[in-house]
C-alpha positions in Angstrom: 0.0 0.0 0.0 1.3 3.4 -0.9 0.9 6.4 1.4 -1.6 9.0 0.3 -0.4 11.5 -2.3 1.0 14.6 -0.8 1.6 17.9 -2.5 3.8 20.7 -1.4 1.9 23.5 -2.9 -1.6 24.4 -4.2 -2.2 24.2 -7.9 -1.7 27.5 -9.8 -4.5 29.9 -10.3 -5.2 31.1 -13.8 -7.1 33.6 -15.9 -10.6 33.8 -14.5 -10.3 30.9 -11.9 -8.7 29.7 -8.7 -8.1 26.0 -7.8 -8.5 25.5 -4.1 -9.6 22.8 -1.6 -13.3 22.1 -1.3 -14.9 23.7 1.8 -18.1 23.0 3.7 -19.5 26.4 2.6 -19.3 25.2 -1.0 -22.5 23.1 -0.6 -25.0 25.6 -2.2 -22.8 26.4 -5.2 -21.9 22.7 -5.7 -25.5 21.8 -5.9 -26.4 24.7 -8.1 -23.7 23.7 -10.7 -23.8 19.9 -10.3 -27.6 19.4 -10.5 -27.7 19.4 -14.2 -28.5 16.5 -16.5 -26.1 17.8 -19.2 -23.2 17.9 -16.7 -24.0 14.4 -15.3 -24.2 12.8 -18.8 -20.5 13.3 -19.4 -19.1 12.1 -16.1 -19.0 8.8 -14.0 -22.0 7.6 -12.1 -20.3 8.7 -8.9 -21.7 12.0 -10.0 -25.5 11.4 -9.8 -28.5 13.2 -11.3 -30.5 14.7 -9.8 -27.7 16.0 -7.6 -29.2 16.4 -4.2 -28.2 18.1 -0.9 -27.4 14.7 0.5 -25.1 14.0 -2.5 -23.3 17.3 -2.0 -22.9 16.6 1.8 -21.5 13.1 1.1 -19.0 14.6 -1.4 -17.9 17.4 0.9 -17.5 14.8 3.7 -15.0 12.9 1.6 -17.2 9.9 1.1 -17.1 10.1 -2.8 -13.5 11.1 -3.4 -10.4 10.9 -1.2 -9.5 14.4 -0.2 -6.0 13.2 0.7 -5.5 13.0 -3.1 -5.1 16.3 -5.1 -8.8 17.1 -5.5 -9.8 20.8 -5.9 -12.8 23.1 -6.5 -12.7 25.3 -9.5 -13.7 28.7 -8.2 -15.0 31.4 -10.5 -16.3 34.7 -9.1 -16.3 33.4 -5.6 -18.3 30.2 -6.4 -17.2 26.6 -6.7 -18.5 25.8 -10.1 -16.6 22.6 -11.0 -13.9 20.3 -9.8 -10.7 18.7 -10.9 -8.6 15.9 -9.3 -6.2 13.1 -9.7 -6.2 9.6 -8.2 -2.7 8.2 -8.0 -2.1 4.6 -9.0 -0.9 2.0 -6.5 1.8 -0.6 -6.5 3.6 -1.0 -9.9 1.2 1.7 -11.2 2.3 4.3 -8.6 4.1 6.4 -11.3 0.7 7.3 -12.9 -2.6 8.8 -12.0 -6.1 9.0 -13.5 -7.6 12.4 -13.4 -11.0 13.9 -14.1 -12.8 17.1 -14.1 -16.3 18.7 -14.5 -17.6 22.2 -14.9 -21.0 23.8 -14.4 -22.8 24.5 -17.7 -22.9 28.3 -17.0 -19.1 28.3 -17.7 -19.0 26.1 -20.8 -17.6 27.2 -24.2 -15.3 29.9 -22.8 -12.0 28.0 -22.8 -12.1 27.8 -19.0 -11.6 24.0 -18.7 -8.9 24.1 -21.3 -7.0 26.7 -19.1 -7.6 24.7 -15.9 -6.4 21.4 -17.3 -3.4 23.3 -18.9 -2.3 24.4 -15.5 -3.3 21.4 -13.4 -1.8 18.6 -15.5 1.8 19.7 -15.5 1.5 20.8 -11.9 0.2 17.5 -10.6 2.8 15.6 -12.7 5.6 17.6 -11.1 4.1 17.5 -7.5 3.5 13.7 -7.6 6.5 12.9 -9.8 4.2 11.1 -12.3 5.4 9.6 -15.5 1.8 9.2 -16.8 -1.4 11.1 -16.3 -4.5 9.8 -18.1 -8.2 10.5 -18.4 -11.1 8.6 -19.8 -13.8 10.3 -21.8 -17.2 9.0 -22.9 -17.6 8.9 -26.6 -20.7 11.2 -26.2 -18.5 14.0 -24.7 -16.4 15.3 -27.6 -15.9 18.7 -25.8 -13.9 17.0 -23.0 -11.8 15.1 -25.6 -11.0 18.5 -27.2 -9.9 19.9 -23.8 -7.3 17.1 -23.5 -6.1 17.3 -27.1 -5.6 21.0 -26.8 -3.4 20.3 -23.8 -1.1 17.8 -25.5 -2.8 14.6 -24.4 -2.6 11.8 -26.9 -5.6 9.6 -27.6 -4.4 6.1 -27.0 -7.5 4.2 -28.0 -10.9 3.2 -26.8 -12.4 0.7 -24.4 -15.3 -0.4 -26.6 -18.6 -0.9 -25.0 -17.1 -0.1 -21.6 -19.8 2.0 -20.1 -23.6 1.9 -19.8 -24.9 5.4 -19.2 -28.6 6.2 -19.1 -29.4 2.8 -20.7 -27.0 3.3 -23.6 -23.7 1.5 -24.3 -20.7 3.8 -24.8 -17.1 3.5 -25.7 -14.6 5.0 -23.3 -11.8 7.0 -25.0 -8.4 7.0 -23.3 -6.1 10.0 -23.3 -2.7 10.3 -21.7 0.3 12.5 -21.2 3.5 10.6 -20.7 7.1 11.5 -19.9 9.9 9.0 -20.1 12.1 10.3 -17.3 11.6 12.7 -14.4 13.8 15.2 -16.2 11.3 15.5 -19.1 8.9 18.4 -18.8 5.3 17.2 -18.3 
């Protein structure tokens, strides 16, 4: 068993956003942005729809994700309107991490998530000394795939028929950023 991931610094802020730890007082904004069928359709079932107060409380209590991992709120104009985080691998896969993100629909189509991923990915690779950072994207979410491609992630392939979402079978596209040595820039 590996110890929890530890980071020495917070991820960098960027144009129009701040990445910061989730807080108990984020509950109202979390529900306001997460309770959206269009948001939920593109993420894992750990993110339910409808997104209730109880769902938000469970998330903020650390029952859905491990807050010992680098998991952050995306804050815009003082409100937590999305999230991004990485889950480091274990054992022989400890050099890699899976990451994911979501953003409230009010902030779509502005390049915000492209900027957030562009700052978070190299930061988390440096902080955790990762050789591999990867994300999986439902075939029905091309906007998320574009965020990754714009940030230098390479599409490695697809896990065909890997996910059933809302009664439909979907492929899961796999994207990764890899460096061959710790001296390579992420």
